[in-house]
Each structure stands twice: as structure tokens, then as C-alpha cells.
C-alpha positions in Angstrom: -6.4 20.1 19.1 -8.8 23.1 18.0 -12.2 21.4 16.0 -12.0 23.7 12.7 -8.6 22.5 12.8 -10.1 18.7 13.1 -11.8 19.5 9.9 -9.7 21.2 8.0 -7.1 18.1 8.1 -9.6 15.9 7.2 -10.8 17.6 4.3 -7.6 18.4 3.0 -7.2 14.4 3.4 -9.5 13.2 2.0 -8.9 15.9 -1.0 -5.1 14.3 -0.5 -7.1 10.7 -0.7 -9.4 11.1 -3.7 -6.5 13.5 -6.1 -3.9 10.6 -5.3 -5.7 8.1 -6.6 -6.0 10.0 -10.4 -1.6 7.9 -10.5 -3.2 5.8 -13.2 -6.1 7.8 -13.8 -7.8 7.1 -17.0 -7.1 3.7 -17.4 -8.9 0.4 -16.6 -6.5 -0.9 -14.3 -3.2 -0.6 -12.6 -0.4 -1.9 -15.7 -2.6 -5.0 -15.9 -3.7 -5.4 -12.1 -6.6 -4.2 -10.1 -5.8 -1.5 -7.1 -5.9 -4.0 -4.1 -3.5 -6.3 -6.6 -1.7 -3.7 -7.0 -1.1 -2.3 -3.2 -0.2 -6.2 -2.8 2.1 -6.5 -5.0 4.2 -2.8 -3.7 4.1 -4.8 0.0 5.2 -8.1 -1.3 7.6 -5.8 -3.3 9.1 -3.9 -0.3 9.5 -7.4 1.9 10.8 -10.0 -0.4 9.3 -12.6 1.1 5.9 -12.3 3.8 3.1 -14.3 4.8 -0.4 -14.6 5.0 -1.7 -13.1 7.8 1.6 -10.9 8.0 0.8 -9.5 5.1 -3.6 -9.2 5.5 -2.2 -7.4 9.1 0.1 -4.9 6.9 -2.4 -4.1 4.6 -5.2 -4.4 7.2 -7.4 -6.8 5.9 -8.6 -10.0 6.8 -6.6 -13.6 6.4 -9.6 -14.6 3.4 -9.7 -11.5 1.7 -5.7 -11.7 1.4 -5.9 -15.7 0.5 -8.6 -14.8 -2.4 -5.9 -11.7 -3.2 -3.2 -13.6 -3.5 -5.2 -16.6 -5.6 -5.9 -14.3 -8.4 -2.1 -13.0 -8.3 -1.0 -16.6 -8.6 -3.1 -17.2 -11.0 -1.9 -14.4 -13.6 1.3 -15.4 -12.8 2.6 -12.5 -10.4 2.5 -14.6 -6.9 4.6 -17.6 -6.0 3.2 -19.3 -2.5 5.0 -21.7 -1.2 4.6 -23.9 2.3 7.1 -23.9 4.8 9.5 -26.5 5.2 9.3 -26.3 8.8 5.7 -25.7 9.4 3.4 -26.5 7.1 0.8 -23.9 7.7 2.9 -21.6 7.4 2.9 -20.0 3.6 5.4 -18.0 2.3 4.2 -15.5 -0.9 7.0 -13.7 -3.2 6.6 -12.6 -6.1 7.9 -14.4 -9.0 10.3 -13.1 -11.8 6.9 -11.3 -14.1 5.8 -10.1 -10.5 9.0 -8.5 -10.1 8.8 -6.6 -13.3 4.8 -5.2 -12.9 6.1 -3.7 -9.4 9.0 -1.7 -11.4 6.7 -0.4 -13.9 4.3 0.1 -11.4 6.6 2.2 -8.3 8.5 3.8 -11.6 5.3 5.3 -12.5 4.6 6.2 -9.5 7.5 7.9 -8.6 7.4 9.8 -11.5 3.6 11.2 -10.1 5.5 12.4 -7.2 7.9 13.2 -8.9 6.3 16.0 -10.9 3.8 17.2 -7.5 6.8 17.2 -5.6 7.8 19.8 -8.2 5.3 21.8 -7.6 6.0 22.8 -3.9 8.1 25.8 -3.1 11.9 24.5 -3.0 12.6 25.4 -0.2 9.8 24.4 1.5 10.4 20.0 0.2 12.2 18.8 2.5 9.7 19.7 5.8 6.9 19.1 3.2 8.3 14.9 3.7 9.1 14.9 6.8 5.9 16.0 8.2 3.7 13.7 6.0 6.5 10.4 7.0 5.5 12.0 10.6 2.2 11.7 10.3 2.0 8.6 8.7 3.7 6.8 11.3 1.6 8.3 14.1 -2.0 6.4 12.4 0.1 4.0 12.2 1.0 3.8 15.9 -2.4 5.0 17.0 -3.5 2.0 14.5 -1.5 -0.3 16.0 -2.0 0.7 19.8 -6.3 1.0 19.9 -5.8 -1.8 17.1 -8.0 0.2 14.9 -7.7 -0.8 10.9 -5.9 -3.9 11.6 -7.9 -7.4 10.4 -10.1 -6.3 7.7 -11.6 -3.7 11.6 -12.4 0.1 10.5 -13.9 3.0 13.3 
């Protein structure tokens, strides 16, 4: 693809990243948790139960960083960490009742924010924009998984 188009894409992605981070702007945190804890809660909640290793991989973090984040969530009562009965080295992570309530609050806020954003798009283009964003995100994940980029703490 032509270099100028790639440069324009990168600029728009930077703007998207900066501006969409404003969902909770003006607040010290995201529903009582840090941004990292927020992303962790959403990932655990979407899976129901997950291992520490799989969670770290899903968020592109190393296991020790993920372990510290989980420990903080355990201490504030949002996450439960259980050793597997089959293999004590395998740790299963899930949300507590309070964790599910916080996650629901986060999702409600995100849904309301993105509903407002989508409403600003021309109605006849909304479906196409949403489909294209999904395809783009899937392509990025596919490339990253196939090259090992951005997984387990590695960054380009």
C-alpha cells in the first residue's frame, strides 16, 4: 500500500486511541479500579474462567505482570484465584459477585459511550464502519499471533 495512506492510517489510529481513552475522563479511575485492572476484569468476565497464562497472553503481558494485577484484584475482592484440582500449578481465575457487578458497570459505561459515538456516524454507513473495524482488529490479531509480536510482553 502507498506510504502516505499508511501514514494517514497510523495517524487516525493514534487519534482513535487517544480519544477513545476518554470514556472515563475526569475520573481518577475506571469504576474504582485502574485501567489495567479494568481491562483485566473485562477479559476475565468475557471468558468466565481463565488461567493466568492464557489471561496474560490475551492481554499481551508477561505472567509476572499479570500475576501482580490479579493479586491487586484479589485483595479488593473482585477476582477469585483457585488452584486446579487436577494440576496445582494451574491457577483458575474468575470474577467474584462483586467483580461481576463492577464489570457490568464498566460495560454499561462503555456501551453508552460507544452508542453515542455510533449515533454520530451517518446511519447508512454504520454497519459498514462496524464491520470494517471488526475485520481490521481481527487482521491485527492474526498478524500478531502469527509473528509472535505483542504477546507475552513483547512489543514491536
